[in-house]
C-alpha positions in Angstrom: -30.9 -46.2 -70.7 -32.9 -43.5 -72.6 -34.7 -44.2 -75.9 -32.4 -41.9 -77.8 -29.3 -43.5 -76.5 -30.7 -47.0 -77.3 -31.6 -45.7 -80.9 -28.0 -44.4 -81.5 -26.5 -47.7 -80.1 -28.7 -49.7 -82.6 -27.8 -47.5 -85.5 -24.0 -47.8 -84.5 -24.5 -51.7 -84.5 -26.1 -51.6 -88.0 -23.3 -49.5 -89.3 -20.7 -51.8 -88.0 -22.4 -54.8 -89.4 -22.7 -53.2 -92.9 -19.0 -52.3 -92.7 -18.1 -55.8 -91.8 -20.1 -57.3 -94.7 -18.5 -54.8 -97.0 -15.0 -55.5 -95.8 -14.6 -51.9 -94.5 -13.4 -50.4 -91.4 -16.0 -48.6 -89.1 -13.9 -45.4 -89.2 -14.4 -45.2 -92.9 -18.0 -44.1 -92.5 -19.1 -40.9 -90.8 -22.6 -40.9 -89.1 -24.3 -37.6 -89.5 -27.2 -37.4 -87.0 -30.0 -35.4 -88.8 -31.5 -33.2 -86.2 -33.9 -31.2 -88.4 -36.9 -30.0 -86.5 -35.5 -31.5 -83.3 -35.0 -29.4 -80.1 -31.7 -28.5 -78.7 -32.3 -30.8 -75.7 -32.4 -33.8 -78.0 -29.2 -32.8 -79.8 -27.4 -32.4 -76.4 -28.5 -35.9 -75.3 -27.1 -37.5 -78.5 -24.1 -35.2 -78.1 -23.5 -36.6 -74.5 -23.3 -40.1 -76.2 -20.2 -39.0 -78.1 -21.9 -37.9 -81.4 -20.3 -34.7 -83.0 -21.6 -34.5 -86.5 -25.1 -33.1 -87.0 -27.1 -32.4 -90.1 -29.8 -29.8 -90.7 -32.0 -29.2 -93.8 -32.8 -25.5 -93.0 -30.1 -22.9 -92.9 -32.0 -21.0 -90.3 -31.8 -24.1 -87.9 -28.0 -24.0 -88.3 -27.9 -20.4 -87.5 -30.1 -20.7 -84.5 -29.0 -24.1 -83.0 -25.2 -23.3 -83.5 -25.2 -20.6 -80.9 -27.1 -22.8 -78.4 -25.3 -26.1 -78.7 -21.7 -27.1 -77.9 -19.1 -25.3 -80.0 -17.3 -28.5 -81.1 -20.4 -29.8 -83.0 -19.6 -30.3 -86.7 -22.6 -29.0 -88.5 -23.5 -30.3 -91.9 -25.9 -28.4 -94.3 -27.7 -31.3 -96.1 -30.9 -29.7 -97.5 -31.4 -27.6 -100.6 -29.7 -24.2 -100.2 -31.0 -21.0 -101.5 -28.7 -18.2 -102.6 -30.2 -15.7 -100.1 -29.6 -18.1 -97.1 -25.9 -18.8 -97.9 -24.8 -16.3 -95.2 -26.5 -18.4 -92.5 -24.2 -21.4 -93.1 -20.8 -20.2 -94.5 -18.5 -20.2 -91.6 -20.7 -22.4 -89.4 -20.7 -25.6 -91.3 -17.8 -28.2 -92.0 -19.6 -29.2 -95.2 -22.4 -28.0 -97.5 -23.8 -31.2 -99.2 -26.1 -29.7 -101.6 -24.5 -27.5 -104.3 -26.4 -28.0 -107.5 -25.6 -24.9 -109.6 -23.1 -22.4 -110.7 -25.1 -19.6 -109.2 -25.2 -21.2 -105.7 -21.5 -21.8 -105.9 -20.9 -18.1 -106.8 -23.0 -17.1 -103.9 -21.0 -19.3 -101.5 -17.8 -17.9 -103.0 -19.0 -14.3 -102.4 -19.8 -15.1 -98.7 -16.6 -17.0 -98.1 -14.4 -14.2 -99.5 -16.3 -11.8 -97.2 -15.7 -14.0 -94.2 -12.1 -15.0 -95.3 -12.9 -18.7 -95.0 -12.7 -21.8 -97.3 -15.9 -23.7 -97.6 -15.9 -27.5 -98.4 -18.8 -28.6 -100.6 -20.4 -31.6 -102.2 -22.0 -31.6 -105.5 -25.6 -33.0 -105.3 -26.5 -35.3 -108.1 -30.0 -36.4 -108.9 -29.0 -39.9 -109.9 -32.6 -41.3 -110.0 -33.7 -38.4 -112.0 -36.7 -37.8 -109.7 -38.6 -34.6 -110.7 -39.3 -33.8 -107.1 -35.7 -33.7 -106.2 -33.0 -31.1 -106.6 -29.5 -32.0 -108.0 -27.5 -32.2 -111.2 -27.8 -34.8 -113.8 -24.9 -37.2 -113.8 -23.9 -35.9 -117.3 -23.5 -32.3 -116.1 -21.6 -33.0 -112.8 -18.1 -33.1 -114.1 -18.5 -30.0 -116.1 -19.8 -28.0 -113.1 -17.0 -29.4 -110.9 -14.4 -28.2 -113.3 -16.0 -24.7 -113.4 -16.4 -24.4 -109.6 -12.8 -25.5 -109.2 -11.7 -22.0 -110.3 -13.4 -20.4 -107.3 -10.6 -19.6 -104.7 -12.7 -20.2 -101.5 -14.9 -23.3 -102.6 -13.5 -26.7 -102.2 -15.3 -29.7 -103.8 -14.9 -32.6 -101.5 -17.2 -35.1 -103.3 -20.6 -36.1 -104.2 -24.1 -36.4 -102.5 -27.4 -38.0 -103.6 -30.8 -38.4 -102.1 -32.1 -41.8 -103.2 -35.8 -42.5 -103.8 -37.9 -43.6 -100.8 -38.5 -47.2 -101.5 -40.0 -50.2 -99.6 -37.2 -52.4 -100.4 -33.8 -50.6 -99.9 -32.2 -53.1 -102.3 -33.9 -51.1 -105.1 -31.4 -48.1 -104.3 -28.2 -50.2 -104.7 -27.8 -49.1 -108.3 -28.3 -45.5 -107.5 -25.5 -45.7 -104.8 -23.4 -47.7 -107.2 -23.8 -45.1 -110.0 -22.8 -42.2 -107.7 -19.7 -44.0 -106.7 -18.7 -44.8 -110.2 -19.4 -41.1 -111.1 -17.0 -40.1 -108.4 -14.4 -42.4 -109.7 -14.8 -41.1 -113.2 -14.5 -37.5 -112.0 -11.4 -38.4 -109.8 -9.8 -39.8 -112.9 -9.9 -36.4 -114.6 -7.5 -35.0 -112.0 -9.2 -31.5 -111.8 -7.2 -29.2 -109.8 -8.9 -28.2 -106.5 -11.4 -31.1 -106.8 -11.3 -34.2 -104.5 -13.7 -37.0 -104.6 -12.9 -38.3 -101.1 -16.6 -37.9 -99.7 -19.6 -39.8 -100.9 -22.6 -38.7 -98.9 -25.5 -41.2 -99.5 -27.8 -43.3 -97.6 -30.5 -42.4 -95.0 -32.5 -44.3 -92.3 -34.2 -46.4 -94.8 -31.2 -47.6 -96.8 -27.9 -46.6 -95.2 -26.7 -50.2 -95.0 -26.9 -50.7 -98.7 -25.2 -47.3 -99.2 -22.3 -48.5 -96.9 -22.0 -51.6 -98.9 -21.7 -49.5 -102.1 -19.0 -47.1 -100.7 -20.7 -44.3 -98.7 -18.3 -42.3 -96.6 -21.2 -40.2 -95.0 -24.6 -41.4 -94.0 -27.3 -39.0 -93.0 -29.7 -40.7 -90.2 -32.5 -38.9 -88.6 -35.5 -40.9 -88.0 -33.7 -44.1 -86.7 -32.0 -41.9 -84.0 -34.4 -39.1 -83.2 -37.8 -40.6 -84.2 -40.3 -39.3 -86.8 -40.0 -35.5 -87.7 -42.1 -32.8 -86.1 -43.1 -29.9 -88.2 -44.9 -27.8 -85.5 -43.8 -24.2 -85.4 -41.8 -24.6 -88.7 
């Protein structure tokens, strides 16, 4: 058995065990294999194991890989998205996880209108208020959600956060708990065209804690593909 296949099986085992601890069903959590900086050959190997959801941080990688990889891959844009790169991902992704401003939402709307598609998005929240990270404050999220709700081609599906990198993943439990509570609070406002069905949180270091706190999407790269490579980037 190849190392990649073994890695994927180990991640699946950890997901199942976390779901069991939390009293959740395995199918409630979608695994997004984060293939950033990885070659198409590695994506194809993970694909051959049955994995269909893949995440990329760079719009250009989605643009380039989507034409080389199997057509039924579900691409997720999980990294920071600049307005001038929106055209690379609209129509190619099933979900943009990183909407953090009205201006970005407007750019997505303009491209979606041009291509006559609806674009599901998540609002990125900087729950831990790290200066090095993108994202909305928790206090501003509901207001932006209500504003974006008026855009005809943009569909808010939930929230995303990138938790701090910590030695003890337990330290991020409150970050995930706060994001889940924020999603509940926004859902209670019953804003038209806004759903809070998706919670994208948890990565290689802490995805089990995220699952225990209600994650519906986890973004796992290193545990599947190994360390990132930045050559030729």
